[in-house]
C-alpha atoms as one frame of an Amber mdcrd trajectory, in Angstrom:
protein
-102.250  13.138  76.789-104.009  14.318  79.972-104.500  18.055  80.424-103.922
  19.364  84.028-106.919  21.430  85.273-106.541  24.831  86.504-107.916  24.208
  90.077-106.837  26.241  92.955-108.997  24.965  95.933-107.414  21.859  97.451
-110.962  20.447  98.312-112.016  20.809  94.718-108.680  19.409  93.397-109.208
  16.289  95.388-112.762  15.847  94.321-111.584  16.239  90.546-108.857  13.780
  90.782-111.045  11.264  92.683-113.723  11.508  89.881-111.017  10.810  87.266
-109.809   7.868  89.418-106.544   9.391  90.304-105.035  10.600  93.627-102.849
  13.865  93.332 -99.515  12.083  93.274-100.639   9.385  90.662-101.953  12.224
  88.468 -98.579  13.751  88.251 -96.926  10.490  87.620 -99.489   9.902  84.677
 -98.596  13.263  83.346 -94.840  12.261  83.195 -95.733   8.892  81.857 -97.678
  10.595  78.908 -94.967  12.957  78.295 -92.243  10.141  78.263 -94.561   7.970
  75.909 -94.865  10.880  73.439 -91.034  11.439  73.417 -90.517   7.564  72.991
 -92.699   7.518  69.897 -90.773  10.497  68.291 -87.574   8.848  69.089 -88.695
   5.432  67.566 -89.898   7.358  64.359 -86.500   8.941  63.951 -84.599   5.734
  64.784 -86.704   4.054  62.043 -85.935   6.707  59.449 -82.108   6.488  60.392
 -82.189   2.728  60.199 -83.852   2.874  56.783 -81.151   5.380  55.719 -78.356
   3.279  57.267 -79.751   0.016  55.397 -79.595   1.952  52.064 -76.087   3.179
  52.676 -74.649   0.117  54.317 -76.061  -3.017  52.783 -74.104  -6.122  51.947
 -73.932  -5.133  48.164 -72.141  -1.884  48.776 -68.385  -2.277  48.651 -66.491
  -1.910  51.886 -64.699   1.174  50.929 -68.170   2.883  50.678 -69.026   2.015
  54.296 -69.930   5.206  56.376 -69.608   3.576  59.729 -66.757   1.022  59.273
 -66.319  -1.501  61.859 -63.760  -0.521  64.453 -60.656  -2.618  64.552 -59.696
  -3.133  67.983 -56.216  -4.194  69.150 -54.935  -4.273  65.594 -51.238  -3.226
  65.430 -50.358  -1.008  62.525 -47.859  -2.381  60.198 -44.464  -0.697  60.426
 -43.696   1.331  57.415 -40.666   0.397  55.165 -39.011  -2.889  54.252 -38.137
  -5.796  56.444 -34.985  -5.707  58.183 -32.061  -7.012  55.983 -34.143  -6.466
  52.757 -32.052  -5.057  49.983 -32.438  -1.462  49.410 -33.389   0.280  46.258
 -31.654   3.182  44.904 -31.860   5.447  41.883 -30.794   3.410  38.624 -27.636
   4.382  36.786 -28.159   6.315  33.610 -29.007   4.029  30.609 -28.230   6.079
  27.337 -30.664   3.760  25.427 -33.424   5.341  27.348 -32.261   8.898  27.026
 -34.190  11.152  24.667 -31.650  14.097  24.453 -28.791  15.473  26.333 -28.640
  19.080  27.089 -25.381  20.753  28.173 -25.459  23.515  30.732 -22.592  25.943
  30.197 -20.213  26.812  33.200 -20.222  30.255  34.520 -18.027  32.878  32.637
 -16.075  33.780  35.801 -15.696  32.854  39.490 -18.670  34.404  41.518 -16.216
  34.975  44.558 -13.078  36.431  42.983 -14.080  37.130  39.552 -11.252  35.187
  37.863 -11.672  33.124  34.651 -12.766  29.461  35.082 -11.288  26.555  33.344
 -13.345  23.430  32.408 -12.627  20.691  34.948 -15.136  18.047  34.443 -18.933
  17.313  33.716 -21.573  16.435  36.389 -24.224  14.358  35.003 -27.931  14.148
  36.188 -30.897  12.387  34.716 -34.159  14.158  34.935 -37.698  13.217  33.793
 -39.566  16.312  32.445 -42.358  17.104  29.984 -42.306  18.884  26.770 -45.105
  21.384  26.370 -47.860  20.136  24.141 -48.958  22.417  21.411 -51.976  22.495
  19.161 -51.252  23.949  15.640 -53.637  25.230  13.122 -52.655  23.836   9.944
 -53.943  24.428   6.411 -53.495  21.764   4.002 -52.794  22.769   0.231 -53.882
  19.563  -1.558 -52.592  19.274  -4.967 -54.921  17.699  -7.452 -53.880  16.004
 -10.595 -55.942  15.672 -13.842 -55.749  12.704 -16.071 -56.113  13.521 -19.655
 -57.111   9.997 -20.647 -60.046   9.430 -18.119 -60.691  13.098 -17.452 -60.564
  12.574 -13.596 -59.044  14.566 -10.896 -57.027  12.583  -8.014 -55.489  13.691
  -4.841 -53.764  12.030  -1.971 -55.764  11.795   1.427 -54.894  14.088   4.168
 -54.943  12.791   7.872 -58.395  14.366   8.813 -61.709  12.556   8.673 -64.522
  14.011   6.514 -66.473  17.019   7.955 -64.297  17.092  11.125 -62.166  19.897
  12.218 -59.676  18.188  14.449 -56.695  16.315  13.057 -56.259  12.495  13.562
 -53.381  12.928  15.953 -55.118  15.257  18.155 -58.368  13.192  17.916 -56.531
   9.970  18.963 -55.057  11.804  22.001 -58.481  13.136  23.060 -60.111   9.823
  22.781 -57.561   8.203  25.281 -57.999  11.211  27.719 -61.624  11.239  27.692
 -62.438   7.547  27.540 -59.531   5.856  29.237 -58.240   8.405  31.613 -61.810
   9.682  32.102 -60.995  13.394  32.016 -64.042  15.561  31.343 -64.029  16.753
  27.699 -64.457  20.369  28.568 -61.291  20.209  30.446 -59.022  18.561  27.840
 -58.329  22.009  25.909 -56.558  23.081  29.071 -54.124  20.171  28.904 -53.102
  21.172  25.393 -52.800  24.765  26.298 -55.453  25.563  23.634 -58.544  27.693
  23.241 -60.555  24.904  21.324 -64.249  25.251  22.108 -65.549  22.310  24.039
 -68.573  22.228  21.582 -66.107  21.682  18.721 -64.733  18.608  20.639 -68.250
  17.211  21.224 -69.197  17.672  17.666 -66.063  15.731  16.528 -66.591  13.018
  18.999 -70.070  12.472  17.841 -69.157  12.324  14.260 -66.440   9.901  14.915
 -68.642   7.669  16.999 -71.168   7.503  14.156 -68.519   6.502  11.990 -67.074
   3.798  14.165 -70.605   2.578  15.444 -70.661  -0.654  13.107 -67.736  -1.908
  15.114 -69.898  -2.311  18.175 -71.741  -5.218  16.609 -68.404  -6.914  15.922
 -67.396  -6.478  19.702 -70.717  -7.900  20.755 -70.101 -11.001  18.489 -66.529
 -11.379  20.200 -68.032 -11.211  23.574 -70.528 -14.095  22.593 -67.796 -16.239
  21.282 -65.582 -15.762  24.354 -65.547 -18.960  26.624 -65.256 -16.695  29.778
 -66.889 -13.441  30.330 -68.107 -11.076  32.975 -70.819  -8.553  33.380 -71.839
  -5.808  35.813 -73.613  -2.518  35.987 -73.577   0.823  37.910 -75.683   3.966
  37.895 -75.182   6.471  35.049 -77.202   9.597  34.581 -78.273  11.267  31.229
 -79.572  14.907  31.376 -80.147  14.479  35.199 -82.380  11.316  34.717 -81.306
   8.071  36.231 -79.758   5.256  33.921 -77.247   2.734  33.951 -73.711   1.869
  32.592 -73.255  -1.710  31.617 -70.003  -3.609  30.987 -69.684  -6.913  29.358
 -66.045  -8.068  29.080 -63.610 -10.913  28.570 -59.807 -10.682  28.868 -59.481
  -9.190  25.183 -62.823  -7.512  24.608 -65.018  -4.930  26.429 -68.506  -3.747
  25.442 -69.961  -0.745  27.230 -73.664   0.031  26.952 -75.140   3.353  28.559
 -78.803   2.943  28.829 -81.687   4.512  30.623 -82.913   1.018  31.757 -81.617
  -1.872  34.102 -83.813  -4.355  32.554 -82.664  -7.590  30.894 -83.379  -6.066
  27.430 -79.925  -4.742  27.699 -78.319  -8.043  28.390 -80.253  -9.738  25.437
 -79.107  -6.854  23.112 -75.296  -7.558  23.964 -75.328 -11.429  24.561 -78.232
 -12.300  22.286 -80.873 -15.014  22.766 -79.088 -17.933  21.370 -77.062 -20.604
  23.487 -73.514 -19.243  23.995 -70.333 -21.345  24.975 -68.509 -21.131  28.108
 -69.537 -19.103  31.295 -70.649 -15.568  32.580 -69.528 -14.260  35.835 -72.090
 -12.115  37.455 -73.536 -11.065  40.823 -77.247 -12.330  41.634 -79.169  -9.600
  39.842 -82.020 -11.374  38.025 -81.532  -9.646  34.725 -78.683 -12.213  33.857
 -80.600 -15.302  34.824 -82.178 -15.540  31.139 -78.633 -15.792  29.492 -78.352
 -19.117  27.756 -74.917 -20.022  29.195 -73.569 -21.319  32.471 -73.565 -18.683
  35.135 -71.188 -18.284  38.133 -72.424 -16.208  40.958 -69.837 -13.887  42.559
 -68.482 -14.835  45.994 -67.415 -11.421  46.844 -71.157 -10.254  46.945 -72.009
 -13.224  48.964 -69.196 -12.792  51.263 -70.389  -9.045  52.131 -73.960 -10.642
  52.817 -72.303 -13.232  55.304 -70.349 -10.667  57.182 -73.321  -8.438  57.568
 -74.768 -11.154  59.866 -72.362  -9.853  62.619 -73.920  -6.464  62.328 -77.464
  -7.688  62.138 -77.287 -10.028  65.258 -74.121  -8.863  67.122 -75.067 -10.734
  70.385 -75.765 -14.166  69.089 -72.689 -16.270  69.433 -73.820 -19.046  66.983
 -74.440 -16.519  64.294 -71.171 -14.972  64.983 -69.423 -18.273  64.677 -71.257
 -19.149  61.359 -70.321 -15.901  59.938 -66.607 -15.954  60.796 -66.144 -19.452
  59.519 -68.159 -19.316  56.437 -66.618 -16.022  55.555 -63.209 -17.634  56.031
 -64.124 -20.405  53.554 -65.586 -18.106  50.896 -62.263 -15.957  51.123 -60.138
 -19.054  50.599 -62.149 -20.029  47.539 -61.531 -16.606  46.014 -57.912 -16.514
  46.826 -57.284 -20.214  45.433 -57.491 -19.267  41.760 -54.816 -16.605  42.072
 -52.390 -18.722  44.077 -49.311 -19.249  41.758 -47.874 -21.872  43.988 -50.560
 -24.274  43.175 -50.224 -26.593  40.101 -53.557 -27.769  38.505 -53.573 -30.946
  40.425 -53.352 -29.303  43.876 -55.757 -26.653  42.750 -58.555 -29.124  42.032
 -57.980 -31.096  45.270 -58.117 -27.802  47.204 -61.314 -26.613  45.284 -63.098
 -29.896  45.961 -62.210 -29.717  49.592 -63.443 -26.254  49.964 -66.635 -27.189
  48.054 -67.328 -29.915  50.660 -66.664 -27.469  53.452 -69.323 -24.960  51.943
 -71.960 -27.710  51.386 -71.466 -29.115  55.034 -72.145 -25.604  56.415 -75.193
 -24.820  54.072 -76.895 -28.298  54.627 -76.758 -28.025  58.487 -79.861 -25.967
  58.681 -79.771 -23.177  61.347 -82.465 -22.128  63.625 -81.699 -18.395  62.898
 -83.652 -16.826  59.929 -80.770 -14.613  58.772 -78.418 -17.567  58.787 -80.991
 -19.804  57.100 -81.315 -17.057  54.361 -77.703 -17.384  53.388 -77.915 -21.245
  53.407 -81.018 -21.107  51.191 -79.108 -19.155  48.615 -76.409 -21.776  48.385
 -78.828 -24.584  48.359 -81.161 -23.097  45.904 -78.431 -21.997  43.358 -76.061
 -24.803  43.612 -75.712 -25.104  39.830 -74.599 -21.572  39.738 -72.057 -21.430
  42.565 -69.304 -24.260  41.752 -68.131 -23.979  38.213 -64.759 -22.793  39.608
 -64.383 -26.083  41.180 -64.182 -28.019  37.715 -62.564 -25.240  35.699 -59.833
 -23.232  37.035 -60.354 -20.406  34.494 -63.793 -19.853  35.986 -63.549 -16.900
  38.540 -65.364 -17.338  41.776 -65.800 -13.547  41.930 -66.642 -10.812  39.542
 -63.786  -8.456  40.418 -62.688  -8.188  36.692 -65.923  -6.445  35.744 -65.864
  -4.261  38.633 -62.323  -3.192  37.974 -63.155  -2.643  34.408 -66.249  -0.505
  35.492 -64.228   1.503  38.047 -63.040   4.150  35.459 -66.820   4.773  34.669
 -67.595   5.308  38.275 -64.800   7.892  38.485 -66.142   9.558  35.488 -69.541
   9.571  36.841 -68.366  11.441  39.925 -66.351  14.099  37.822 -68.883  14.664
  34.988 -72.178  13.720  36.416 -73.054  11.577  33.623 -73.904  12.361  29.884
 -75.671  15.544  28.988 -77.636  14.091  25.992 -78.864  10.619  24.636 -76.388
  11.225  21.745 -73.554  11.702  24.166 -74.504   8.536  25.891 -74.501   6.608
  22.654 -71.112   8.047  21.567 -69.747   7.063  24.843 -70.860   3.442  24.416
 -69.174   3.138  20.951 -65.904   4.999  21.874 -65.194   3.521  25.196 -65.948
   0.054  23.887 -63.232   0.366  21.078 -60.811   2.237  23.382 -60.890  -0.353
  26.159 -60.876  -3.231  23.780 -57.784  -2.148  21.877 -56.103  -1.235  25.255
 -56.606  -4.927  26.405 -55.564  -6.348  23.118 -52.284  -4.483  23.151 -51.494
  -5.607  26.689 -52.368  -2.386  28.216 -49.549  -0.621  26.273 -50.613   2.919
  25.919 -48.024   3.714  23.276 -49.179   0.975  20.931 -52.754   2.212  21.634
 -52.098   5.776  20.525 -50.344   4.540  17.265 -53.163   2.103  16.525 -55.795
   4.834  16.999 -53.900   7.332  14.736 -53.215   4.628  12.004 -56.899   3.627
  12.099 -58.229   7.143  11.618 -55.889   7.642   8.733 -57.226   4.518   7.183
 -60.795   5.749   7.636 -59.859   9.116   6.288 -58.683   7.540   3.132 -61.758
   5.170   3.145 -64.759   5.745   5.136 -66.365   2.496   4.076 -63.766   0.362
   5.657 -65.163  -2.825   7.441 -64.670  -2.924  11.274 -62.708  -6.328  10.820
 -60.152  -4.346   8.754 -59.278  -1.883  11.467 -60.141  -3.533  14.873 -57.080
  -5.053  16.437 -57.217  -8.848  16.204 -57.759 -10.946  19.392 -54.325 -12.076
  20.640 -53.542 -15.676  20.598 -53.986 -17.404  24.028
């Protein structure tokens, strides 16, 4: 940047500027140009930093609900609240006494509050209310009677509903497992729910002890996932003691295996799915860690759809790019909706699927001149063997939403509890979440059946700690 000299004499100033190749007016303009150039350089560096930050926050692989700057929806009318005109209204249902737990009678006043005269019973007014009964945690002392056999000289006693070396009873432990690993309530907050002063360290100690006892069942669940014909996989971030790590989910319609690890490498995939050839399909995103799995892969259209829609943001002024993005996004959306359409029988489904595949192939084989569009086309051309299994088999999902929904509770837990505090806690979460989620799915997401099964299973283990996982895990329901 030029530095303006301190010259007071006009003749000297003119000679100085002439020696530098400027007139006085040009010299002032040059100073302004230098200042603007410096400011422009500063603005460009700031813009580059903001673009990098925006690219990290808003990339095609980030779900739409996480967008910081959602696209403005212009001229979109808001849907009027309420049901359509002429739609049958809904009112509170009449009292069904088969669903009533108890009837509580409220006595009438002893006398009239206005004149003080005695009241005569006229009628009863009935009102159904849903309320909760306070949960109580009791301190119980079991006096276990031992019997002595005179013939074999051995003592015998009946088992109590408590696992060896654990302080918490099986009923309480069952409810804690559901609250912590299905409802994702932080363990340190659970005593408040029971209005109890149980020390959180006691809860963690009992949870770790139970996880160690149930750990062999994880191998059985992994084998069930390998034998499933249709399975899904996904991963998300999960910290342990403040260090980055990952939560993995491998699931089918009746089994869920969670793996909380410190790595995102393909070694986790191999540890769960093995290295032998597997039957059926695996629905995933395009993360390379799944590419070595020895079964048919189906890539998720939802992830690809976000990349297609991002073209409008990358090149907003090019009409050809906007047209391709809109048309291709519509076709991908129709493909994802097709499987869930209850009005289509199998014949119509496969006809529609074949037609949609032809439309996709037509658009990706017509090579574009734009690099961004060409990148999308190359994804479909280079991975054709992993993109169209849903066309030939209706049970293959064209998206991976099932895995993402199963993993959603883990994301909530991460936001609330900030991950695991120790590697032991991470392993305990892997075991217990896998068992709780699997049982929940196999019982048709019936919470009451899940609670009853957990209590009965812990009672069985209290009586026989060497029980095999096949003897207590709920069986896979018939298709």
